[in-house]
N, C-alpha and C positions, 0 to 999 in steps of 0.2 A: 595853540600857543606856539610861537616860533622860538626856537633856541637861538639866542643872541650870542655873538662871539666878539663883538667889538670891545673897545677899551672900557667903556663905562659898564657894559654887561659883565665884565670880568671882575669888577670891583666887589668888595665885600657887601653883603646884603644890607648891613646897617648904613653903609655910606650911600648905597643906591636909594635906600628908603629916605634918608635925610635929604638927598638931592631931589628926589620926587616931591617931597613936601615943600621944599624951597621953590621948586618950579611952579607948584600949585599956588604958592603965595606970590608969584609974579616977580621973583628975583631975576635980575638980568643975567643973560648968558655970560657976559664978561666977568661979572663978580663970581659966578658959579665956577667957571673955568679956573679962575685964580684960586678960589677956595679949595677946589678939588686938588689942584696941582701942589698945594701947600700941605696936604695931609700925608703923614707917613705911610698909611696903608695904600694910598694911591701911588705914591712914589715907589714903594716896594713892588706893586703890581706892574707898574710901567717898566720898571727895571727888569723884572722876571719875564714878562710876557711880550714887551714891545721894545726891547733894546733901549729903554730909558726915555723914549720919545713921550713927551707930555700929552695930556689931553688937550685937544684944540677946539676952536669954535665949531668947525665942521662936525667933530665928534659929538658936541653938545647938541647941535641941530639934528643929527641923526638919532640921537637918543630921545629927544623930545618928540620926534615924529614916529618913533617905534616903541622903545621900552617904556617910556613915560606914558604913552597913550595906552598901552596894555595895562600898566599899573592903575591908571585912572579908571579904565573900564572895569577892572576887577574890583576896585574900591567901590564904584557905583553899584555894581551887582551885589556885593556884600551888604551895602547899606540898604538896598531895596529888599534883599532877602530878610535882613534883620527886622525891618519895618513890617513886612508881610507876616513873618512868624509872630511878632508881638501882637499884631491885629488878630491873627487866627487864634492864638492861645490866650488872648486877653491879658 
């Protein structure tokens, strides 16, 4: 697993989780960038870590190609493990 240090990676886990779920449901990057930049925890993180610069479309693209893909892979592995455990233990 790669340690991510970008804008989205530094957001609180709950925000990243909701973002990943919304990406999984096909929500547009434009809507997601606007949604994120309107959240107080995101605004606080951007002010503290990035001089107040908001999340941009390139940040979202980078997250979808990196952090989101890792999340999706872990989610699939967890689901497969759950199914195999259920089949093995009846």
